[in-house]
N, C-alpha and C positions, 0 to 999 in steps of 0.2 A: 377451741373448743380447748378447756382444760384436762387435767390427770382424772380419771375414776379409779377408784381401786375395792377389788371385794372378795371377802372369804368363798369359797366352796370345797364339796367333798367330791372324792371319785372313787367310791366303792372299787374294792378289790373286782376283778369279772365284770366291773362296769354294773353289779346286781347289788339294788340296799339288803336284799332279802336274804343273801349269801352272805353280806357282809355282818348283817345284826348274827346270824344265825351263827357266823365264827366269834362275832363278842359274846353272846350267852353261853356256848362251852367254855371260852376263854375266861367267863368270870364265874360257873359251876363250875371249875375243875379245881380250884382250891377250896372251895367251901364244902365240895363234898370228899373228895381226897385227903383227910385229916392226919394230921403229922401221929405215932403209935411209939410206945417205948421208949425206958429210960427214964429219965427224973423230969417228964411233963409236967411243969406247973403252967397255969391259965396265964402267965405272963410271956410265959416261953411261949405258949399255943398263937398269944393274938401277935405275937414278933412274928414267926415263921408264917403266920396269915394274911400278915399286911403286904412281907417280900414275894409271896404271888399272886396277890393281890395288885399291885402296884405293877409287878411284871406282864401280867393278863392286861390290864390298863394301857400300856404300852403296844402291847400285840394288838387289843383292838383298836387304839389312835392309825397303826400302822395300819391298817385293814380297811379304814375309812379314806387314806389319803388325803389328808388339808392341803386345799392349795389359793396363796394368794394371785390374785392376778389381779392387775394394774394396766390399761388403755388409755391411751394417750393421743392427739393427732398435729403433729410436724410436717412443717416447710419440706419441698422435695429437696432434695439434692442435685441445684441445677449450673448452666454456663451462661454469661450475662458479657456479650463481645462486646468491647467499645472504640470505635473505630475515630480515631483525630486524623486530623486532617495535617499533611507535612510539606503540601508543596509549597509554591515559594508566594502565593496570594496570601497567606497567613501573615507574611510582613506588609501588605496595603493597609489601609486603614480599617477602623470600624465605624460602624456611626458613631460610636464615643470616640473621644480622643484619645484613643489606644489601639492598637494594631491587634487585626483580627488573630493574631495567636496571642495575644494578652488574653482577649476575653474567653479564646479556645483553655488558657490555661484556668482563667476563673472558675470557668466551668467543672473542669475536672477536677479540679479542689473541692468544689463543692460536692460532686459525686460521688467522688472516692471519702472524702470522710463520715458520709454518710450510709453509702453501701459498708465498711469498714465495722460501724458498730453496730445496726439494723439487722444483716441476716446472715448469718457466721454459713448458712449451707449455700450460699451462694458464691460460685467460684466466679471471679474477673480476670476475663481475659483481653488483654490489651493492642490492638496495631496502631499503626502507624501507617498510615494510605499515602500514596502520593502514583506516580508512573508504574511502582510496583506496592505491596505490600511488605509489612513487617514487623513481626511481633516485637514488643517490648514488656520489657520484666518492670513489675510492679514498684519495683524501692527508684528507679530509673525513670520515670512515666514525668514525673514533673520535670526533673532534669533535662529529660529532651523537649520538651515545652520551651523549656523556657530559652534555652537555645536557639539557632537561626534557623527556619526550614531551607530544604535547598532542592525540594522537587522541581522537577522540569515541566512535571505534568500531573493533572488530577483521571486518576481510573475510577469512577465510583464503581460500576460492575465488580472490577477486579478486588474493589474492595468488601463489596459485598458478598460476595463468595468468599472469599479468605475470612468473614467475621463467622459463615453458614458451617466453613469446615471448623470452627475454632471448637465446640460440642466436645467432638469423638468419641461420640455416641451414647453422652450422658444430654440429658433433657436441656434445651435450649432456652431457656427465660424469656430473651429477648438481643435485640441488638440496636445498641446506640449510636447513629452516627453523626458524627459533630464536623462541622463544617460549611462553608460558602456555596456549597451545593454544583457550582461550575462544574463542566466534564469537558475533560479537555484530552483525549488518548493520543498518545503522540504518535505519529508516525514510523517511527523507528519502531516500534512496537509490533507495529503489521508489516514490519518489511517479510520478505520473503526469504522464510529459512530460520525464521526467531522461531517456528513451533509453539508462539503466543496467540489464539483466539481473540477478537475481542468481544468481551462480553456485557450483554446488552443488561445497565440498573434493574428496568424495570422486568425484566425477564428472572433475576435473581430475587426481585421484591414477591412477584408473584410466587413465588417454590417455596418463599419463609411463609407467603400467608397460607399456603397447602399444608404446610408442615404445623397452622395453626401457631406460628411466633411471631411476636409484635415488631415491628419496626419503627424506632422513634430516631426524629429527626432532631439536633439541635443546630439553627443556621445561625452563623455570626458572619457579620460584615454587613452593609450599610444596604439595604433592600433596595429592587428597580425592576422598570419593567421597559416596555415598549414604548412606554408613553415616554418615558423617563430620559432613557439613554439613545442619541442621537448618533447617528455612525451612520456614514459615507463608506464602502469596504470597493475596491476592486478582489476578484477570484477568479479564479477555475480560467484564469491566462497560460496558454500551453509553457513548458518550461523553455521549448526550443521552435523553432523555424529552420528547415532547411530547403531552400526557393534556387530560384535561378533570376542571374540577372534579366532585369525587363520582364518576366514571367507578374502577370497578376494574384496573389495569395487573400486568402481573408484572415485575420486576426478577429476571433473569436472569445468573449472572456463575458463575465456578466458584472454586475455592479448590483449589490447588496446595498437596501438603505433599511433603516429604524428610525421613526418620526421624524420622518419628513418630506412625507405623503402631500403633495399639490405643491413642494419645492425643486424649482427648477436645478438640476445637476449639471456639473460641465464637466466634460471627457474630454482627457487632451491624450495626443498620441504621439511622441517623439521619438524619435533617432538618433543613437550615436555609433559616429563608429569606434569600435573597442581602443583603437589606436588613440582614439581623441582624450577617451574616458580614463586608460592609462595618466596620458598626460595633467589632466586634470587630477587624478589622484596626489601625483604627485606636486604636483603646486599647490594643494591642499586647497585647491579651489572647488569650493561647495553650491558654486551657481548651476543650472541649469544651462546644458550643453546640448548642442545638437541640433538637429532639424524636427520642427513641431508637425508632424506629418498630417493628422486630421483633429477636428473636435466636433464633440458630437453633443446634442443637450437633449438629457432625460427626464422625464417627472415621475417620481414614482405615484402610484395614486392610493397606495393602499398604508397603513400605520407600519406595518413590517413586509416589503415588497424587493423583489428577486427578477432585476431585468436583464434579459440576455443581448448583447450589443454585436453586432459583426461589422464593419469595418473592414473593406477591399482596399488592397493597397497594388503598388507596383514598384519590384523586387527592385533595389538601385546598385552601384557598379558592385561585380564580384570585392567579399571582403566580408568582413566578422563586426556586426553591427551588435548592439544594446537596444532592445525598444523598451521602453517605460511607459505604460501605462497609470493616469493618476485621474482622479474624481477630485476637484476642487473642495478645501476643506470649509465646513459649513458651522457659521455661528451655532457655539453652545456644544459643537463635539467633546468628546472626552479622550476619544481615542484618533490620530492622527495618521498612525503606523501603519497601517491598514489602509489609506487610502490612495496607494499607489502597488503594480507588480511589474517584476521585470522580468523577459522575457530576451533571450540570445538566439537572431539570427544569423545562419551562415550562407552567404550568400555565394552562390557558384558560376564559374560562368561556364558558358555553354548552353546557356537556354535560348531558345525561338521558338517564333509562330510560323508553321508549315501551310499553308494551300495546299492541297494533294487535288490535283482537276483528273477522274478518270473518266472513260468512256465502255470501257466493258468489264462488266462481272468475270475476274479471271483470278486463278491462284496466286498471281504474281500480285497485283494489288494486296488482297488476304494476309500475305505472307509481307510485305513491307509494311504494313500496318500495323500486323502482331510485332514486329524486331521493333520500329520507332514508338508505338504506344506504352513500350514497355521499360519506358524513359523518363522521369518524371518532369526533366527539364524541358521536352517537348511539347508545345500542345499543338496539336494536329486540328483543321478544319478540312473534312473530306465532303468532298462534291461529286456525284454519280449523274453525268449527262451521259442520259441511255441513250443509244440510236437511236427508238422508235420516237424521240423529238424531234425528228429531222426538221421536220417543217416547221419547228419554232425559232431555227440557229438563225442566227447566235444570240445563244442565252443572257442573261442578265449579271453578271459577276460583280457590278460595281460594288456591291453593299461585303462581298469575302474579298476584294481587292485592295477595299481602302478601309472600311473598321473590321477592327485594327489593321494594321500593313502587316502585311506577310513577311518575315525575314527572309524566307524557304519558298517558291514556290515549285512545285513539281508538277510536269503534264507526263499522262500517260497513255494510254491506248487510246488516242482521241483528235478524231480529225479536226483541222485547223479552223474549217467553217463553224465548227461548232460550238467556238471563241470568239471568233469573229477578229477583221484586221484592225477598228477600234480599239481592240482589248486587249489584242496582244501587241498593240504599242505603246498599251498603259505597263503589260510587263514590261518591253523593253524599256521603257522610262524608270521601270522601278528596279530594275537588274542595274542601269546605268546609276543609280542615287544609291544601289550599296547594296541592294539583293541580292540572293541566290538563289540560281535557274536547275534544275535537275530536270532532261527530256529523257524519257524510257523509251523502249522499241516496244513496237505491237505490230499488228495485222494492220491498223491504221495510223500510226504515229510515222512520226517527220518524215522521209519523201514521201511515205505511203500515204501520208494522211497529207500532204500540199501543203506543207513547211517552209518550202523552197522559193515559198512566191510568197511569202507574208512580213511583216516587219518585223518578224522573229527571226528571219535568214541572215542580217548581218550581225546577230549577236549569239549565235551557234559557233562553235568553234572547228565546225568542220562546214564544206561547201554539196550539200545535199543534193541527190541526187532524184529526177521524180522515180527513178526504177523501186524504188522500197526497199523491198524484202527478200534478205538472203534465204536459199531455200529453206520454208516454214518446214514446221513439223507435220502439217498436213499433208503438205508436198513431197518433203523429203524424208527419210528416217535419219539422216544425217545429225550426229553429234559434233558440238564444237569443244572443243578441250580449249584452257586459255594459259594463256601467258604472258608473263612479264619481262617488260622492256626495260623498267626502272624501277627503281625503289622509289615508294610514295606514300604518306600517310593514311591516304584510303585503301590502299592493297596493301597494307601490314596487317596479315591475320592473324601472326605469330609475334606478341608482343616480345619475345625472347632471339627472333631471329636476328641477326645484325646483316646478312651479304645477300645478295639476290638471288644465288643459291638458297638457301635456308628459306628464303619467302619462296621461290617458286616451288619447294617442295611442301608449301602446307598449301599452294592453292591446286597441286596435284592431287591431293585427297578427295577433293571435291566432285560432285558428279559434273560433268561437260554440258553445257546450257544447249535446250533444242531449236537452235535457229536465230540467226540474229537480222536485227535490218544493218544494209548498207547504207553505211554514213559518208562515203565519197571520198573526198578526203580531205584531212585537218587542214583549216587555214595556215599559211606560213606568215605565222604574227606573233609577237612576244608572248611569253604566257603559256602557247598551245601545247599541250603533252598528251603522248600515247600511253596511260597506264596500263592499257589491256588489253590482248591482239589474240588473233586467232592463230593457228599453227602456219597460215597460208599469208600471215602477215596486213591481214585485214584489220583495220582500228575497231575495236568493240567499246572501249573507255576512251573518250577524251576531255578533257581538259582545258577549259581557257580566262580571260577574263574578258568583260566587258562591259566599260567605264568604271565606277567604284563599285562592281560587283561581279561576282564570279558564277561559270557555266560549267554544268555537265554534262556530257552526252552519251549515255550507257545501253548500248545498242541491242540486249538481251534482255529477255522476258520471261526466262525461267530459274532466275535464283533460288526459288518456292524447293527446287529440288535439293539444294543445299538441306532446306531445314527437316525434309522428309528424309533424308539422308541420316540423319542424327547429329548435323552437324549444322544445329539451331544459334550455338555461339560462334561459329564465323559467320553466319549471317545478318546476325545482331550486330558486331563489330564490324561489317563493313559497309552497311546501312550507316549504322551510327558515325561513321569515321568521314561518310559521304556526306550525310548534314554537316558536323564539325567544322570540314571542308569549305563549305560550300560559305557557311559562317563566318569564317575567317577566324576560328578558334583552334585550341591546340585539343588534341584528342585526351581520352581519362588516362592513356598510359604517363603521362605528362608528371602524375601527382606521386612525389615518392613515399607520403604517408595516408592511410587512413584512420581517424583517430574515432572510436564511437564510447561513449559513454553512459551508463545504465539510465541518469538522470541530471538535467543540469539545473537544478534546485532542491537544496535538502536541508535537512534541520538537524542538530549537531547532533554527532552523532549517530547521522543515520548512513547506512554506508553508501559508498559511489563505486560501482565496477567499472573499470575499465578494459576497451580492446583496442589493439594498435595491431596494423597489417601495415605488410608493406609488399614491395615487388621487389625492388631494387636492391634492399637496406638487408646485408648477410650479419656483419658484425653485431656483436651486441651495442644495442643502440643506448644513447641517456634518455633517461623519463625522469621527468623533477614538475612539480607544482610552486608556482610564481606566486605568491602575494600580494596585495592591494601594495607592501610599500616595496616590494622588489627584491624580496632575500627569497632564497628558491631554496627547495626541500625535495633531492633525492630519492625515486619510487623504484624499486626493485617489485619486476612482478612474478606470480607467482606460478605461471603456466606461461611454457615456450612449443610453438608449433612449427618446426620444423616448414618450409615453403618448397616447392614445385615445379621447375622450367617449365618443363615440359606438359602439365596437365593445368600450368596456368594458376598454382594452389601459392597465393603469398604465403611470406612469414608473419603469425598470429603471435603476441606479447598480450597474457592474461592476470589483470588482479584486481585490488581492490588500493583506495584510495587512499591516505592515512585520514583519522578524524583531525580535524582543524576550527577553530572555534568562528563564528559568524565574521564573512565577509566575501567577495569578490576573487577571486581563483582562475589562473591560468594552466591549465596539463598542458604540457610541451611536450612532443615526439624530437630529437634530433640525430644526427649521426655522432659513432661514438666522439671523434674528434671536431666535434662542429660547438664553439661554446658562443652560444647567441646573447645580446644583452637582454637583462631581465626586463626592460620597456617595448622590444618587438622581438619578432621570430626573425631568424635569418636565415639567407636559404640555404635550402637543403632541411628546415626541422618545418614543425607544423606546431599548431598548439587549437585549445577547443575551450573557451570558457565556463566556468561553472559558478552557482552561487552557494554560500550557508549561509542560510536564512536564521538573522538578528530577531528572529519571531518567538520571545517568549509569553507566550499567551496568558501563562499566571498572573504576569504584571500588566498585561493591557485590559484586564477585566475588573475594572473599578468596582461593577456592583454584583452582589452576590444573588443567586438563584434560588428563592426564597420557594418561589411556585414548585420547582422542579422537586424541591426537598419535601415540600409535602403532598407533591402528587407522587412520590414515593411510597413514602408511610402512608399513603390514604389505599394502596394497596392491599397491605394488612391491618386494616381497618375494625376490620371482623373480628380477628384478634388481640385484640388492643391497641394499638399501633397508633400512634398519631407525631405532628410535628411541631415543635415548640423552637420562640426566642430565648434567648442565650441568659435572657431576666425568669424566664419561668421554667426554670431547672426544677427547683421544687415539688412544682407539679407532675415534671415526670417521673419523681421520686416516689411522690404519693401514689401515682396510678402506679409503676413497679410493687407499690409494698402490697397495693389491696390484691393485683393480681399472684404475687407472692402467696397471700393470705385463702387463695383460693387453691393451690397447686400445693394439694398439702395431702398428705400419709398416716394412715391410723397404723400407729406401734401398738400392740399388744407383750403383755412383760410376765407370763407364770412360774412363780417359785411352790413347787410341792415338797411336802413332805419326801423325804427319802429319794428324791430326783437327784440330790447334788451329796457331793462328801461332806458338807457343812451340815445337810441336816441327816444324810443317813448315818454316819461314825457316831454322832452323841448317842443315836438310840439303840444301835447297837450294842456299843459300851454300857450303856446303863444296863441292857437285858441282861446281855451277859454279867456282869457287875452283879444285879440281884440274884440269878441265877447262883451263882458262885457263892453269895455271902450266903445262902440257902441252905446249901448243899454243907457247907462250912459247919453254919450250925448245929444243923443236923447229925452231922458226926460226932461235932465236940456233947454236942447232948444227950449221944448213945441215940439218936430216934431213926427208928425206917422211912 
């Protein structure tokens, strides 16, 4: 609306009656009180009377207090937030023959020129956004947009939240977001310790709507949707696998498909040894190396589909491998960089399958299963053959014995009749072929179980007698402390003990056994050893060989007492070392280093923490990162924790790997003077590979997401929010102008006589001047 002006009067005391009375009195005084005396001529009378009337009129005019009032509507002062995309996607092509950044610059120029001229009450705050948000000074905005955008991510939620904060208590006229609408929040921003929560753009848009603030989105870039963008992607493959040789493990991942409904996709799984992968890099051979382990075919059923895939694999020989999962590129795919994903596979020695046959539910089998069950490299099949099924003996064990073949067979407190000679012969053959056999003591085991007259008798390293049990706990309260006749990996309970006496001291801390079986005499054969015996020199643990397999006979059945007395570590170590010996593999203590990484696959600038431990290295070790071209970079640990040989605590070093460009690297730990070649880990050192992703998602999305921008703006449609194309910027400006016209305030100004020095002082001077002139003339003329 225009300006309205009017004259009004505000009489003293708010009463016209009082004001008129005062005016009448003021006008009557000059007439009723006439001058006298002296030489009063008619002319002089009229002069004195005129002066008095003018003075009275001035006082009367002041009594009615005239005021000049002007009222007008003016736009309310407010802030307009403008968000500009500074991510690297602005370097991609627009629908027209220019980059998205150039289109955005043209939009800003048009926006800035109109806003500056049209509405001076509107303060414009400009923010550049990518993975974070930065305020831009108005004079420098055009130069900023003309430069190359370098943002590695796009966080629309944080950008909108920053736009909401720009008002700073002043009314927010609206938020203008210009960009391609592709949300790509970096994982590094979500890393633990960053203290930055991911902001949902939809949530911020709803907040703007609740505040009646419109959101206007301006899309730049070529529009695309699921019907246009063909894409097959491998995702959600774990970063790494730690498995044991010959064990089976599942490779789980997801295949995402867009615009490929009904088309068969071929998925392939490749496995390459790290040493071969390193050699391939050194020779610059970009071809596919390694073994193709599996092929699967999947068919998406929808335009946008997610298919979960699980492929069972058998672990190869011990070593470090690289697993590559690929989906074959499809015709018309715009992006093929996401068609594959890499994982690292650490295959450890020591894995095996155990078949445990037991006839009695007793504490011993419970705690042996508990100790071995905590070892991820061992797979156990437990079979309980109850004594009340004796009428059905021998039970059928073909499936358990043959599919898959067991690496170690454990016979517990089980009579030989439960298995039968035929199946015992099969077990003997399995041992001869290379399997391990462990026979435990018990009331119905060994000689008490009739094994001395079965095909297994020749397999055992002892000559069993029918006598069976050496006084049992039910018949005698005797206890059987154990003695070490020699050092052996099975009985090495203390990893730091180097002498027989030191190991014997460790065994003396354990509770004695409660009864043992009579094993008879050890065989006089090569490889037969007595590793544990009673104080009376009766054999308790005897080991030997049969064919290509190893055999151990343990006469006790109460090692569970160790666990219950607080020596669970000794219990686990003894039984694990027993199984590893039967598998003909070294024990854990042979490993010099243990390397742990927070993650094996990370984005650029995403921190990777490491933890290295060792029981044998005491001096300052060497840590380094080996790159694909063989160059090394030393790494300094941030934390060092000293070890303790008595408690079994290792030395530990912790830290964070330095930031590195995309590529595959190896983190190496070695002893201080060990200088290993870049392409391999020398003896006494260990490595673990990791990958820094060349995953520039900003450059991998060829289309803008106009649908998402429209969805965000629609949240504020009630407040006037809407989405526009870059060519429709004038429509946005017109809508802003209309909303600004409706957002006005009434401004009223009033000028009243006497309220300001500019009106009060002239009136006072005139009054004083008139009264002074009248007094002067009366004195001069001699009037009273």
